[in-house]
C-alpha positions in Angstrom: -19.6 -37.0 -11.3 -19.8 -33.5 -10.6 -17.3 -30.9 -12.3 -15.2 -28.4 -11.1 -16.7 -24.6 -11.1 -13.6 -22.4 -12.6 -13.3 -19.3 -10.6 -14.4 -16.2 -12.4 -13.6 -12.4 -11.6 -16.7 -10.3 -10.3 -17.2 -6.8 -9.9 -18.7 -5.1 -6.8 -19.9 -1.5 -6.3 -18.5 -0.3 -3.2 -18.2 3.8 -1.9 -15.6 5.7 -3.4 -12.3 5.9 -1.6 -13.8 3.0 0.7 -12.5 0.3 -2.0 -9.5 -0.5 0.8 -11.6 -0.8 3.9 -13.8 -3.1 2.3 -11.7 -5.5 0.8 -10.0 -5.8 4.3 -13.1 -6.3 6.2 -14.5 -8.8 3.5 -10.6 -10.8 4.1 -11.2 -10.5 8.1 -14.9 -11.7 7.8 -13.7 -14.3 5.9 -10.4 -15.7 7.6 -12.2 -15.6 11.0 -13.9 -19.1 11.8 -18.2 -18.5 12.1 -18.8 -17.9 15.9 -22.4 -19.3 15.7 -25.4 -19.6 13.3 -25.8 -15.6 13.3 -22.4 -15.6 11.7 -22.0 -13.7 8.5 -20.4 -16.7 7.2 -22.0 -19.0 8.6 -22.4 -22.3 6.4 -20.8 -20.4 3.6 -17.2 -22.3 2.1 -15.2 -19.4 2.1 -12.2 -21.4 0.4 -14.5 -20.7 -2.8 -12.9 -16.8 -2.5 -9.5 -16.7 -4.4 -8.5 -13.3 -4.7 -9.6 -9.6 -4.4 -8.5 -7.0 -6.5 -8.3 -3.1 -5.5 -7.5 -1.2 -8.5 -6.5 2.2 -8.4 -7.2 3.3 -11.7 -11.4 1.7 -11.0 -12.3 4.4 -8.1 -15.4 2.2 -6.6 -15.1 -1.1 -7.9 -13.9 -4.2 -5.4 -13.4 -7.0 -8.1 -13.0 -10.7 -6.7 -12.4 -14.2 -8.0 -15.2 -16.5 -6.8 -16.8 -19.3 -8.0 -19.9 -18.1 -6.7 -21.0 -15.0 -6.8 -23.4 -14.8 -3.7 -20.9 -15.6 -1.4 -19.8 -11.7 -1.2 -23.2 -10.7 -1.3 -24.1 -12.7 1.8 -20.8 -11.0 3.3 -21.2 -7.5 2.4 -25.2 -7.4 2.6 -25.9 -4.5 5.4 -22.0 -3.5 5.1 -22.9 0.9 4.6 -20.3 1.0 1.8 -21.3 -1.9 0.1 -23.4 -0.6 -3.3 -24.2 -3.8 -5.1 -23.0 -6.0 -7.7 -22.2 -5.8 -11.4 -23.7 -8.4 -13.1 -21.6 -10.1 -15.5 -18.6 -11.3 -15.0 -15.0 -9.9 -15.7 -12.5 -11.2 -18.0 -8.7 -11.7 -17.4 -8.2 -10.3 -21.0 -9.5 -6.6 -19.5 -7.8 -6.9 -16.1 -4.2 -7.8 -17.6 -3.6 -4.1 -18.6 -5.0 -2.8 -15.5 -2.3 -5.1 -12.9 0.7 -5.4 -15.2 3.2 -3.0 -14.9 4.8 -0.7 -17.7 7.8 0.3 -17.9 9.0 3.9 -18.1 10.3 3.0 -21.8 6.8 1.8 -22.9 5.7 4.8 -22.1 8.0 7.8 -23.1 7.2 9.8 -25.8 9.1 13.0 -27.0 7.1 16.2 -25.5 6.6 14.8 -21.9 7.6 16.4 -19.1 10.1 14.1 -17.1 11.5 14.2 -13.6 15.3 12.9 -12.8 14.8 10.6 -9.4 18.1 9.4 -9.5 21.8 10.4 -10.0 23.7 13.9 -10.0 20.4 15.6 -11.6 17.8 14.0 -9.2 15.0 16.2 -8.8 15.6 18.5 -11.9 12.5 18.5 -14.6 12.9 18.6 -18.3 11.2 17.9 -21.8 12.1 14.6 -23.4 13.8 15.5 -27.0 14.4 11.9 -27.7 14.0 8.2 -26.9 16.8 5.7 -27.6 14.8 2.6 -26.4 17.4 0.3 -27.4 20.0 1.9 -25.8 17.6 2.7 -22.7 18.5 6.4 -22.9 16.1 9.8 -23.1 17.8 13.1 -24.1 16.0 16.2 -22.2 15.7 19.8 -21.9 16.4 20.8 -18.3 13.6 23.4 -17.3 15.2 25.4 -14.2 18.9 25.8 -15.2 20.0 29.0 -16.7 22.1 27.5 -19.4 19.9 25.0 -21.0 21.3 22.3 -23.0 20.5 19.1 -24.0 21.3 16.2 -21.4 21.2 12.2 -21.5 20.6 9.9 -19.1 19.1 6.7 -18.4 15.8 6.0 -18.3 15.6 3.9 -15.6 16.3 7.1 -13.5 13.5 9.3 -14.4 9.5 9.1 -14.2 7.2 10.6 -15.8 5.4 14.0 -14.7 3.1 14.7 -17.6 2.0 13.1 -21.0 1.6 15.0 -24.3 -0.8 13.2 -26.4 0.4 12.1 -29.8 -0.5 14.4 -32.8 -2.0 12.2 -35.0 -4.2 10.8 -32.2 -5.9 14.6 -32.2 -5.8 15.1 -35.5 -8.1 11.9 -36.0 -10.1 12.9 -33.5 -11.1 16.2 -34.9 -12.2 14.2 -38.2 -14.1 11.7 -36.3 -16.1 15.1 -34.8 -16.6 16.6 -38.1 -17.9 13.5 -39.3 -19.9 12.8 -36.9 -21.6 16.4 -36.7 -22.2 16.3 -39.9 -19.8 19.0 -41.5 -17.9 16.0 -43.7 -14.6 17.3 -45.9 -17.1 18.0 -48.9 -16.3 14.8 -50.8 
């Protein structure tokens, strides 16, 4: 008795900037029935392709969930934006951080520059002075006002413009550079 093969994630190299076009091309080819023996999908079970992922932070990569990676290789052969398959599989644990949306409260730190997107202060920018995650509030110093005084608003009404790197990470990185370059601490 044959055991059903579980679908896995495979990565395909695409010309940078053409990921969405290639994904739409794949969808179009797989959704149209084969017109004859010369069709790119002739003899291929298109139901084996479960999903296609185009992630904005992975330029030049289209990820497909399928049981057989050669199906998409066949469909994409001859397509001018296709550069080849990256051999191996991608695990769901590797994809999850890129797919799962993160809230502002998870990302917001003291020193970050924010912009207010709703309310009376909409459009104003400023630097974060304090973050109260339990209350869902952020206190910031507006940048473009004549009299600068800290203002406290809801985290849901801000977006992050730029983030600052935490100090301890910078110090750890400089220590690591000193160790790798042979300039140890003298111990």
